PAZABA-280983 format. One record per residue (C-alpha): residue number from 1; x, y, z. Coordinates in steps of 0.02 Angstrom, whole numbers. Example, Ala and Ser with C-alpha at 12.3 -4.5 7.8 and 13.67 -1.06 7.14 Angstrom:
2
  pos      c1      c2      c3
    1     615    -225     390
    2     684     -53     357
***
This chain:
843
  pos      c1      c2      c3
    1   -5467    4100   -6552
    2   -5337    3975   -6507
    3   -5278    3965   -6684
    4   -5262    4155   -6694
    5   -5160    4157   -6535
    6   -5044    4023   -6599
    7   -5017    4115   -6761
    8   -4980    4275   -6666
    9   -4852    4186   -6559
   10   -4767    4113   -6710
   11   -4758    4281   -6795
   12   -4690    4360   -6639
   13   -4552    4230   -6623
   14   -4510    4250   -6805
   15   -4483    4435   -6783
   16   -4364    4401   -6641
   17   -4447    4516   -6515
   18   -4466    4380   -6388
   19   -4360    4228   -6366
   20   -4395    4092   -6241
   21   -4239    4005   -6183
   22   -4258    3830   -6117
   23   -4149    3738   -5998
   24   -4057    3597   -6086
   25   -4121    3483   -5952
   26   -4299    3528   -5999
   27   -4283    3482   -6183
   28   -4191    3322   -6153
   29   -4291    3178   -6219
   30   -4255    3082   -6061
   31   -4329    3225   -5959
   32   -4492    3254   -6055
   33   -4640    3259   -5936
   34   -4774    3128   -5951
   35   -4923    3175   -6063
   36   -5072    3234   -5967
   37   -5231    3131   -5990
   38   -5363    3258   -5935
   39   -5434    3397   -6040
   40   -5386    3531   -5917
   41   -5203    3506   -5949
   42   -5230    3501   -6135
   43   -5322    3666   -6138
   44   -5190    3756   -6040
   45   -5121    3902   -6142
   46   -4977    4022   -6122
   47   -5014    4205   -6117
   48   -4877    4319   -6176
   49   -4876    4503   -6151
   50   -4845    4618   -6296
   51   -4717    4720   -6192
   52   -4538    4658   -6205
   53   -4497    4738   -6037
   54   -4626    4634   -5952
   55   -4541    4471   -6001
   56   -4353    4500   -6017
   57   -4243    4357   -6080
   58   -4169    4244   -5945
   59   -3980    4252   -5918
   60   -3874    4094   -5915
   61   -3818    4060   -5733
   62   -3663    3968   -5670
   63   -3699    3807   -5583
   64   -3633    3780   -5410
   65   -3570    3616   -5338
   66   -3735    3593   -5251
   67   -3827    3612   -5416
   68   -3720    3476   -5495
   69   -3751    3366   -5344
   70   -3941    3393   -5354
   71   -3939    3359   -5542
   72   -3841    3198   -5512
   73   -3967    3146   -5379
   74   -4110    3186   -5496
   75   -4034    3088   -5639
   76   -4000    2937   -5530
   77   -4174    2952   -5451
   78   -4104    2915   -5276
   79   -4213    2919   -5121
   80   -4156    3004   -4962
   81   -4080    2847   -4888
   82   -3982    2809   -5046
   83   -3925    2989   -5056
   84   -3830    2970   -4890
   85   -3738    2817   -4952
   86   -3700    2903   -5116
   87   -3630    3055   -5026
   88   -3515    2949   -4920
   89   -3451    2854   -5072
   90   -3424    3016   -5166
   91   -3321    3092   -5024
   92   -3219    2931   -5010
   93   -3182    2933   -5197
   94   -3126    3114   -5188
   95   -3009    3073   -5043
   96   -2936    2924   -5135
   97   -2910    3028   -5292
   98   -2817    3162   -5193
   99   -2710    3028   -5110
  100   -2672    2947   -5277
  101   -2620    3114   -5352
  102   -2510    3149   -5201
  103   -2427    2979   -5214
  104   -2393    3006   -5398
  105   -2313    3174   -5363
  106   -2213    3128   -5208
  107   -2175    2945   -5241
  108   -1985    2920   -5228
  109   -1894    2886   -5389
  110   -1841    2705   -5405
  111   -1664    2708   -5473
  112   -1598    2564   -5575
  113   -1473    2514   -5442
  114   -1615    2493   -5316
  115   -1687    2353   -5420
  116   -1522    2257   -5430
  117   -1492    2100   -5331
  118   -1395    2100   -5168
  119   -1221    2022   -5167
  120   -1206    1884   -5036
  121   -1028    1829   -5075
  122    -899    1824   -4935
  123    -801    1972   -5003
  124    -958    2081   -5014
  125   -1001    2041   -4834
  126    -821    2079   -4783
  127    -819    2248   -4872
  128    -989    2298   -4800
  129    -933    2248   -4627
  130    -778    2358   -4641
  131    -879    2510   -4693
  132   -1023    2487   -4571
  133    -904    2461   -4426
  134    -851    2645   -4435
  135    -998    2736   -4516
  136   -1163    2795   -4446
  137   -1272    2791   -4601
  138   -1429    2836   -4503
  139   -1372    3018   -4502
  140   -1394    3146   -4640
  141   -1230    3155   -4740
  142   -1269    3333   -4797
  143   -1284    3400   -4619
  144   -1158    3289   -4528
  145   -1039    3217   -4659
  146    -900    3169   -4537
  147   -1017    3083   -4414
  148   -1105    2997   -4559
  149    -944    2921   -4625
  150    -843    2902   -4463
  151    -970    2912   -4322
  152    -926    2743   -4246
  153    -737    2757   -4266
  154    -711    2820   -4088
  155    -817    2683   -4012
  156    -731    2548   -4114
  157    -558    2604   -4059
  158    -604    2613   -3874
  159    -608    2423   -3874
  160    -448    2408   -3977
  161    -294    2323   -3904
  162    -188    2474   -3951
  163    -299    2600   -3861
  164    -190    2726   -3768
  165     -29    2663   -3848
  166     -37    2752   -4015
  167      93    2885   -4049
  168       1    3038   -4105
  169    -155    3024   -4210
  170    -250    2861   -4228
  171    -327    2862   -4401
  172    -361    2752   -4552
  173    -175    2734   -4591
  174    -133    2693   -4411
  175    -263    2556   -4412
  176    -192    2482   -4573
  177     -15    2487   -4503
  178     -69    2399   -4344
  179    -154    2262   -4445
  180       0    2244   -4556
  181     121    2232   -4410
  182       9    2107   -4322
  183      10    1997   -4477
  184     199    2013   -4494
  185     221    1965   -4311
  186     117    1808   -4338
  187     216    1773   -4496
  188     388    1791   -4412
  189     338    1689   -4260
  190     299    1541   -4373
  191     461    1549   -4472
  192     570    1394   -4448
  193     716    1415   -4329
  194     852    1306   -4406
  195     893    1342   -4588
  196    1040    1406   -4690
  197    1126    1539   -4583
  198    1152    1668   -4721
  199     971    1666   -4784
  200     859    1818   -4766
  201     730    1724   -4664
  202     859    1678   -4532
  203     920    1858   -4521
  204     741    1912   -4500
  205     711    1784   -4363
  206     873    1825   -4271
  207     843    2012   -4278
  208     668    1993   -4207
  209     725    1876   -4069
  210     870    1986   -4015
  211     757    2138   -4010
  212     634    2046   -3899
  213     778    2007   -3780
  214     819    2191   -3755
  215     715    2197   -3596
  216     822    2062   -3516
  217     989    2142   -3564
  218    1082    2239   -3430
  219    1159    2412   -3435
  220    1334    2343   -3459
  221    1294    2268   -3630
  222    1223    2429   -3701
  223    1351    2547   -3626
  224    1494    2438   -3685
  225    1447    2474   -3866
  226    1416    2659   -3829
  227    1585    2679   -3744
  228    1673    2595   -3889
  229    1590    2715   -4010
  230    1638    2865   -3902
  231    1818    2803   -3894
  232    1817    2783   -4082
  233    1772    2968   -4093
  234    1917    3014   -3976
  235    1819    3047   -3817
  236    1678    3147   -3739
  237    1727    3310   -3656
  238    1586    3308   -3527
  239    1652    3142   -3460
  240    1823    3220   -3430
  241    1909    3162   -3589
  242    2045    3276   -3655
  243    2018    3367   -3820
  244    2199    3414   -3853
  245    2210    3300   -4003
  246    2026    3300   -4047
  247    1999    3344   -4231
  248    1825    3398   -4285
  249    1847    3357   -4470
  250    1911    3182   -4434
  251    1774    3139   -4310
  252    1639    3219   -4418
  253    1689    3106   -4563
  254    1682    2953   -4449
  255    1513    3002   -4380
  256    1439    3018   -4554
  257    1522    2869   -4639
  258    1527    2739   -4499
  259    1371    2778   -4396
  260    1254    2865   -4517
  261    1229    3015   -4401
  262    1206    3179   -4494
  263    1225    3341   -4395
  264    1247    3503   -4494
  265    1233    3417   -4663
  266    1154    3259   -4732
  267    1210    3164   -4886
  268    1107    3037   -4983
  269    1066    2978   -5160
  270     909    3024   -5257
  271     848    3019   -5436
  272     897    3169   -5540
  273     750    3280   -5590
  274     822    3312   -5762
  275     840    3173   -5891
  276     901    3037   -5887
  277     838    3038   -5706
  278     981    2929   -5645
  279    1053    2931   -5469
  280    1138    3087   -5404
  281    1220    3131   -5238
  282    1113    3253   -5138
  283    1176    3373   -5004
  284    1044    3437   -4885
  285    1031    3517   -4712
  286    1071    3405   -4565
  287     966    3330   -4426
  288     920    3406   -4258
  289     857    3320   -4101
  290     677    3381   -4100
  291     561    3318   -4237
  292     529    3492   -4307
  293     625    3654   -4314
  294     465    3742   -4258
  295     488    3678   -4080
  296     643    3785   -4056
  297     532    3940   -4068
  298     436    3888   -3912
  299     467    3970   -3746
  300     577    3891   -3610
  301     424    3849   -3505
  302     343    3747   -3641
  303     308    3567   -3592
  304     400    3495   -3743
  305     554    3603   -3717
  306     561    3561   -3532
  307     540    3376   -3571
  308     683    3382   -3698
  309     800    3465   -3573
  310     754    3335   -3442
  311     795    3198   -3567
  312     967    3275   -3601
  313    1000    3293   -3415
  314     946    3115   -3372
  315    1051    3039   -3511
  316    1204    3132   -3448
  317    1170    3075   -3269
  318    1150    2894   -3326
  319    1320    2908   -3409
  320    1400    2963   -3244
  321    1394    3153   -3253
  322    1352    3247   -3092
  323    1183    3333   -3083
  324    1237    3515   -3102
  325    1352    3479   -3246
  326    1219    3370   -3329
  327    1095    3514   -3314
  328    1220    3631   -3396
  329    1250    3503   -3533
  330    1063    3502   -3571
  331    1060    3692   -3584
  332    1214    3697   -3695
  333    1148    3567   -3818
  334     976    3646   -3830
  335    1044    3822   -3854
  336    1168    3763   -3987
  337    1033    3673   -4086
  338     924    3826   -4069
  339    1065    3931   -4143
  340    1078    3810   -4291
  341     891    3815   -4321
  342     879    4004   -4306
  343    1021    4022   -4432
  344     930    3910   -4556
  345     764    4003   -4529
  346     844    4173   -4560
  347     927    4108   -4718
  348     766    4033   -4783
  349     670    4195   -4764
  350     745    4249   -4930
  351     627    4174   -5059
  352     740    4226   -5203
  353     885    4113   -5153
  354     927    3970   -5271
  355     875    3794   -5224
  356     894    3622   -5302
  357    1050    3671   -5398
  358    1161    3545   -5486
  359    1341    3599   -5461
  360    1515    3523   -5455
  361    1574    3461   -5287
  362    1729    3571   -5299
  363    1619    3726   -5309
  364    1519    3669   -5159
  365    1679    3648   -5057
  366    1723    3829   -5093
  367    1553    3885   -5030
  368    1562    3778   -4870
  369    1749    3759   -4831
  370    1723    3708   -4648
  371    1630    3549   -4697
  372    1739    3406   -4764
  373    1612    3357   -4898
  374    1731    3273   -5020
  375    1806    3163   -4885
  376    1635    3115   -4819
  377    1567    3069   -4990
  378    1720    2969   -5043
  379    1711    2873   -4879
  380    1525    2842   -4898
  381    1535    2785   -5080
  382    1713    2723   -5108
  383    1675    2631   -5270
  384    1595    2778   -5360
  385    1755    2874   -5399
  386    1691    3039   -5334
  387    1803    3189   -5372
  388    1790    3377   -5363
  389    1718    3375   -5539
  390    1573    3262   -5490
  391    1403    3344   -5512
  392    1299    3346   -5352
  393    1128    3416   -5310
  394    1126    3546   -5170
  395     955    3575   -5096
  396     997    3748   -5030
  397    1166    3829   -5061
  398    1137    3972   -4940
  399    1089    3856   -4797
  400    1246    3752   -4831
  401    1351    3910   -4826
  402    1273    3962   -4661
  403    1308    3791   -4583
  404    1491    3806   -4630
  405    1496    3975   -4542
  406    1414    3903   -4386
  407    1544    3763   -4377
  408    1689    3882   -4400
  409    1628    3996   -4259
  410    1593    3860   -4128
  411    1706    3811   -3983
  412    1785    3640   -3993
  413    1702    3585   -3828
  414    1529    3623   -3896
  415    1568    3536   -4061
  416    1626    3382   -3966
  417    1471    3377   -3855
  418    1355    3402   -4003
  419    1433    3264   -4110
  420    1434    3138   -3967
  421    1255    3183   -3918
  422    1200    3156   -4098
  423    1273    2981   -4089
  424    1196    2940   -3920
  425    1027    3003   -3979
  426    1030    2872   -4117
  427    1069    2735   -3989
  428     944    2786   -3854
  429     802    2662   -3892
  430     921    2514   -3882
  431    1047    2550   -3742
  432     957    2487   -3588
  433     793    2499   -3495
  434     840    2657   -3397
  435     882    2751   -3556
  436     722    2691   -3640
  437     617    2749   -3491
  438     695    2923   -3503
  439     657    2928   -3689
  440     478    2866   -3663
  441     444    3003   -3537
  442     493    3135   -3666
  443     395    3052   -3805
  444     244    3041   -3691
  445     240    3231   -3684
  446     273    3242   -3870
  447     147    3116   -3936
  448      23    3106   -3793
  449      14    2916   -3772
  450     -26    2844   -3601
  451      89    2695   -3612
  452     220    2634   -3736
  453     175    2501   -3865
  454     208    2319   -3819
  455     378    2247   -3855
  456     314    2131   -3992
  457     245    2281   -4086
  458     407    2381   -4069
  459     517    2237   -4126
  460     404    2182   -4269
  461     396    2360   -4334
  462     586    2370   -4323
  463     604    2210   -4425
  464     479    2275   -4553
  465     571    2441   -4570
  466     744    2362   -4579
  467     700    2213   -4690
  468     544    2267   -4782
  469     592    2184   -4946
  470     635    2021   -4858
  471     469    2015   -4767
  472     371    2053   -4925
  473     458    1929   -5039
  474     433    1786   -4917
  475     250    1831   -4895
  476     225    1851   -5081
  477     307    1685   -5122
  478     308    1570   -4969
  479     389    1435   -5076
  480     554    1523   -5039
  481     539    1482   -4855
  482     657    1342   -4808
  483     589    1215   -4683
  484     703    1104   -4580
  485     717     928   -4650
  486     668     851   -4484
  487     521     966   -4466
  488     416     919   -4617
  489     257     910   -4512
  490     285    1079   -4432
  491     131    1190   -4424
  492     228    1323   -4518
  493     219    1216   -4675
  494      30    1212   -4666
  495      21    1397   -4624
  496     130    1453   -4768
  497      46    1338   -4895
  498    -125    1406   -4845
  499     -62    1584   -4861
  500       7    1546   -5033
  501    -157    1468   -5088
  502    -256    1621   -5031
  503    -143    1738   -5128
  504    -155    1628   -5282
  505    -344    1634   -5274
  506    -341    1823   -5270
  507    -290    1840   -5452
  508    -324    2025   -5466
  509    -182    2089   -5576
  510    -291    2119   -5728
  511    -420    2217   -5630
  512    -282    2325   -5557
  513    -218    2359   -5732
  514    -391    2411   -5792
  515    -408    2534   -5647
  516    -232    2605   -5666
  517    -233    2633   -5853
  518    -407    2708   -5850
  519    -345    2833   -5720
  520    -191    2866   -5826
  521    -301    2902   -5978
  522    -414    3015   -5875
  523    -267    3119   -5813
  524    -192    3125   -5987
  525    -356    3194   -6054
  526    -357    3325   -5915
  527    -183    3381   -5964
  528    -229    3391   -6148
  529    -385    3495   -6108
  530    -295    3618   -5994
  531    -276    3783   -6084
  532    -168    3862   -5949
  533      -9    3767   -5990
  534     102    3789   -6141
  535      93    3675   -6292
  536     270    3616   -6261
  537     234    3566   -6081
  538      68    3486   -6128
  539     151    3381   -6262
  540     294    3330   -6146
  541     183    3274   -6003
  542      62    3187   -6120
  543     204    3088   -6200
  544     273    3037   -6030
  545     100    2982   -5971
  546      75    2881   -6130
  547     238    2790   -6098
  548     208    2759   -5912
  549     204    2576   -5860
  550     141    2476   -5712
  551     235    2345   -5611
  552     131    2240   -5492
  553     229    2163   -5350
  554     409    2106   -5352
  555     475    2065   -5526
  556     472    1879   -5567
  557     661    1861   -5585
  558     681    1916   -5403
  559     529    1831   -5327
  560     548    1655   -5396
  561     715    1611   -5316
  562     796    1648   -5149
  563     963    1696   -5227
  564     911    1876   -5258
  565     845    1912   -5084
  566     992    1827   -4999
  567    1113    1929   -5105
  568    1013    2086   -5069
  569    1045    2068   -4880
  570    1223    2010   -4901
  571    1293    2165   -4814
  572    1175    2152   -4666
  573    1216    2024   -4532
  574    1115    2037   -4369
  575    1223    2026   -4213
  576    1173    1904   -4077
  577    1281    1973   -3935
  578    1259    2163   -3926
  579    1102    2227   -4012
  580    1173    2403   -4031
  581    1300    2336   -4156
  582    1155    2302   -4274
  583    1141    2489   -4303
  584    1315    2497   -4379
  585    1284    2344   -4488
  586    1121    2417   -4547
  587    1207    2579   -4594
  588    1335    2479   -4690
  589    1192    2396   -4785
  590    1108    2565   -4820
  591    1270    2639   -4887
  592    1293    2492   -5006
  593    1115    2505   -5071
  594    1131    2693   -5098
  595    1295    2676   -5190
  596    1214    2553   -5309
  597    1099    2694   -5366
  598    1253    2782   -5433
  599    1298    2632   -5541
  600    1212    2539   -5682
  601    1074    2447   -5591
  602     963    2320   -5675
  603     780    2360   -5700
  604     732    2241   -5561
  605     851    2324   -5438
  606     782    2495   -5480
  607     603    2439   -5455
  608     643    2361   -5287
  609     736    2517   -5231
  610     583    2620   -5277
  611     462    2510   -5181
  612     575    2470   -5032
  613     678    2624   -4998
  614     813    2595   -4867
  615     810    2778   -4815
  616     714    2819   -4657
  617     669    2989   -4730
  618     560    2923   -4870
  619     379    2880   -4831
  620     335    2697   -4857
  621     180    2681   -4964
  622      92    2543   -5058
  623     121    2630   -5224
  624     280    2717   -5282
  625     344    2801   -5440
  626     516    2774   -5517
  627     562    2926   -5625
  628     703    2848   -5724
  629     597    2699   -5778
  630     438    2804   -5786
  631     352    2660   -5697
  632     225    2649   -5557
  633     260    2505   -5437
  634     122    2435   -5326
  635     159    2316   -5185
  636      65    2154   -5162
  637      27    2216   -4987
  638     -98    2336   -5067
  639    -187    2191   -5152
  640    -225    2092   -4996
  641    -370    2092   -4876
  642    -432    2197   -4792
  643    -375    2335   -4911
  644    -416    2258   -5079
  645    -492    2106   -5160
  646    -549    2080   -5338
  647    -723    2031   -5276
  648    -743    2184   -5165
  649    -866    2313   -5235
  650    -787    2414   -5374
  651    -823    2575   -5280
  652    -725    2514   -5128
  653    -576    2457   -5232
  654    -577    2619   -5330
  655    -582    2724   -5171
  656    -428    2632   -5106
  657    -308    2570   -5239
  658    -379    2691   -5368
  659    -352    2837   -5251
  660    -172    2780   -5223
  661    -143    2773   -5410
  662    -212    2947   -5436
  663    -100    3021   -5302
  664      59    2943   -5370
  665      18    2990   -5551
  666     -16    3170   -5498
  667     154    3171   -5414
  668     230    3100   -5573
  669     152    3242   -5673
  670     228    3366   -5551
  671     397    3281   -5572
  672     385    3287   -5762
  673     337    3470   -5753
  674     497    3508   -5657
  675     595    3401   -5779
  676     525    3497   -5927
  677     574    3661   -5845
  678     754    3602   -5831
  679     755    3542   -6011
  680     701    3714   -6069
  681     851    3792   -5980
  682     734    3891   -5870
  683     793    4021   -5748
  684     862    3967   -5582
  685     742    3881   -5464
  686     690    3979   -5309
  687     560    3940   -5174
  688     448    4072   -5253
  689     451    3999   -5429
  690     444    3817   -5374
  691     297    3829   -5253
  692     195    3978   -5316
  693      43    3878   -5370
  694      45    3776   -5210
  695      61    3930   -5101
  696     -81    4021   -5189
  697    -197    3871   -5183
  698    -154    3837   -5001
  699    -213    4011   -4952
  700    -381    3972   -5031
  701    -394    3803   -4945
  702    -357    3869   -4771
  703    -456    4032   -4763
  704    -559    3974   -4614
  705    -440    3852   -4529
  706    -380    3882   -4350
  707    -198    3851   -4395
  708     -62    3980   -4408
  709     -33    3945   -4592
  710     118    4060   -4604
  711     229    3931   -4520
  712     161    3777   -4609
  713     302    3678   -4695
  714     297    3675   -4884
  715     291    3484   -4875
  716     125    3494   -4781
  717      56    3618   -4907
  718     106    3504   -5051
  719      24    3352   -4970
  720    -138    3446   -4942
  721    -131    3509   -5121
  722    -115    3331   -5188
  723    -251    3267   -5070
  724    -381    3390   -5134
  725    -341    3365   -5317
  726    -333    3175   -5301
  727    -509    3173   -5229
  728    -577    3283   -5367
  729    -500    3173   -5500
  730    -558    3014   -5413
  731    -744    3048   -5433
  732    -728    3104   -5614
  733    -623    2951   -5657
  734    -747    2834   -5571
  735    -894    2904   -5668
  736    -805    2885   -5833
  737    -751    2708   -5785
  738    -933    2660   -5752
  739    -979    2735   -5920
  740    -846    2630   -6006
  741    -915    2475   -5921
  742   -1094    2515   -5973
  743   -1044    2541   -6155
  744    -915    2402   -6152
  745    -778    2520   -6207
  746    -599    2452   -6194
  747    -466    2536   -6088
  748    -337    2588   -6215
  749    -153    2540   -6189
  750    -198    2441   -6034
  751     -91    2288   -6079
  752    -240    2181   -6029
  753    -268    2027   -6140
  754    -420    2028   -6255
  755    -487    1876   -6165
  756    -510    1979   -6006
  757    -674    2076   -6007
  758    -776    2173   -5882
  759    -882    2019   -5858
  760    -727    1924   -5801
  761    -737    2021   -5638
  762    -926    2038   -5632
  763    -916    2226   -5658
  764   -1073    2232   -5765
  765   -1185    2150   -5635
  766   -1193    2305   -5524
  767   -1247    2210   -5369
  768   -1301    2303   -5213
  769   -1204    2279   -5052
  770   -1277    2199   -4896
  771   -1317    2329   -4765
  772   -1282    2467   -4891
  773   -1421    2433   -5016
  774   -1485    2612   -5013
  775   -1323    2680   -5086
  776   -1280    2695   -5268
  777   -1104    2653   -5327
  778   -1053    2836   -5326
  779   -1121    2862   -5150
  780   -1031    2705   -5090
  781    -870    2771   -5169
  782    -887    2935   -5074
  783    -921    2843   -4911
  784    -770    2729   -4933
  785    -661    2876   -4983
  786    -713    2986   -4837
  787    -673    2844   -4717
  788    -490    2865   -4764
  789    -499    3022   -4655
  790    -578    2943   -4502
  791    -485    2989   -4344
  792    -502    2968   -4158
  793    -597    3125   -4110
  794    -521    3162   -3940
  795    -454    3336   -3979
  796    -281    3293   -3912
  797    -139    3418   -3900
  798     -50    3320   -4037
  799    -172    3393   -4165
  800     -87    3562   -4146
  801      87    3495   -4184
  802      52    3354   -4307
  803      74    3471   -4453
  804     255    3498   -4396
  805     289    3321   -4337
  806     228    3231   -4493
  807     216    3376   -4619
  808      31    3336   -4633
  809    -131    3416   -4576
  810    -239    3323   -4448
  811    -357    3206   -4538
  812    -514    3292   -4473
  813    -451    3458   -4539
  814    -415    3378   -4709
  815    -591    3305   -4707
  816    -668    3478   -4684
  817    -558    3555   -4818
  818    -608    3418   -4941
  819    -793    3435   -4903
  820    -789    3621   -4943
  821    -668    3615   -5089
  822    -719    3460   -5184
  823    -897    3488   -5247
  824    -900    3314   -5324
  825    -914    3239   -5148
  826   -1072    3332   -5097
  827   -1146    3322   -5272
  828   -1132    3132   -5270
  829   -1233    3132   -5108
  830   -1362    3256   -5179
  831   -1317    3390   -5052
  832   -1367    3564   -5109
  833   -1329    3670   -4955
  834   -1140    3645   -4944
  835   -1031    3801   -4946
  836    -912    3760   -5090
  837    -753    3860   -5120
  838    -676    3874   -5291
  839    -488    3853   -5286
  840    -363    3826   -5424
  841    -340    3650   -5495
  842    -174    3561   -5501
  843    -202    3519   -5684
***
């Protein structure tokens, strides 16, 4: 029977009616049950029903986690106690696996620069100390960029010796100037006393000493010089002098040629904008008493206007005028200057008037017949053979015409008072203590300082401004300093020799050349890639940039001997008796230097004139551009600590001297653009055509600023324009410079010897900086660059007038404009949530 049943089961399975599905676990050889030994188990049989519905096929089920766990326990044959340990280990492994996966996903990326070694050299420590002293790197630069870069600037200045004495805004440039003047003061104080009397170092020493003695001088000394000058101009009506024989034209010529005072019109020498870019006589609008014409729009109750009138009144009283008449004098002078300024403003409202026109002097005299221009110019520059046919550059013909009309319609008493006041205003800081106190009270309201700077600072700054070239050449080459024969052990000898040795060790000329010519190449490529300019202009600017050269420091033929510097100051002889006489001798020196620009100067003289301008109107910078020579000149002052050193981090050097180079080359491009326009015989130049791009871009920059941008001077707009573009170019140029270093690409046309490589300056090492190890080179560049805009954040009233006083926006406002208009800054810091504006590029 059993055999029949087995055969029936086989036949049934063969037909496929019934199929028994086994669990894989059941047929596994490892899971076979042990063979039964008794007969009962052997005789056990399976009974299968003939109905398929009675035994349906089993469906395959999905295992749950618990099933897998039970199977694992069964396979491992664990008892209950071991199962608890196994469960704990399993949970722990799962937790560790999740943690490992999370660490893999969220582990910070280790950049290459983070694995570099840290620089421990003296210069690296110095550079890091400078940056960390002002920055607060614990903050988020994306949320608080100004506090991140300048958060400690306020605290650092609160302990500064100059706290409360600064005139106006205390910022990065103010700090550098203070450090420079402090060094110059130490330098001058150690100069030998007894040397050759006509040498520049003696003139420097005498000038400084006489200035320091101003506090001890009495009123008689100062007023003696002032009274002589007034007598030379045939009297002062307010003092009771008769004006029966007083001649305006005669005294106006004297005032301009002998004292350098320029009411109504100002005459100087500049480089011509059209080739060959030689010197040309320039006629511009004259000076007024207040620092900006904007102040004359203020109401009579304004603090600055009231302070100015008080100054006028007090000066008149100190000169012996009764109170009521002195008060009327103040009103008359202010109202007359206001009339002059209003006339200029009305004239300049016409944007279609012609500016910067080269015209014969005879034609100018016909336009402004009341101004004796030919007589003034021939007296100023007697050796230049100026005639009516001489070509001069007139900044604004319509303004000049309006000034001639103002003069011709003014009473002789008012003309006399205005000319004499213009002279006295120039003398005020040097007359006597009472006059200086009156001036300081007015400047206190103007600049907001609490007390005037110390006398050593005032006098050292005066020596620097009057004899800048002399100070620099003696510091650059101390071997020119003459020591007294009997004083061979003087401490000055040790001091100067140490200074010379330090400068010799800082042999950074080749690094400066690499940086400059790389920036030149980067700007040249930008010009060539700009599709908005014409082919003719692109070719012209590109050729001029290819031919541009670099002069580092004073040329050797002037710096190696003292003959050049002594001859340079031949026309300036400091007076020991009356300090006020020094102003006339200085003007004599300035006239002589300006007239040399009209003659055939040597290349050395031109370079020195570019770097050390004698004009008080031109801003003194480390880097200057000479158009005629197409040369950029950089002073050795820019290559000294704490501003620059060859062993400072490349990012710090690039943010400082590199940024200066970019700014001056951008200005050179602007100059060449104007030159090309004149070569193409373009239409006459008007304010609209000359400044259109700047005006349009400025509107974009200042959409959300609190300033009344309608009254902002064009000079301030131009400076802001150059600031923004220089920062954009800086970051692009730095990236490409790093790329050149990585691939060991040469800097073409850099005039650097083949023996000088990137390794010569350690540029390929890429060391991290102490205290700043978390920053990459690009981030460190941005930090060092943003610190150029650090400012004392006191919110003083001067912030509202700085744009008119210095033709420059407050540094904090520039910082905000840069942050929102230069995307390269925030991109370098990996900031994604910065509101970036898109404004037009300069190139």
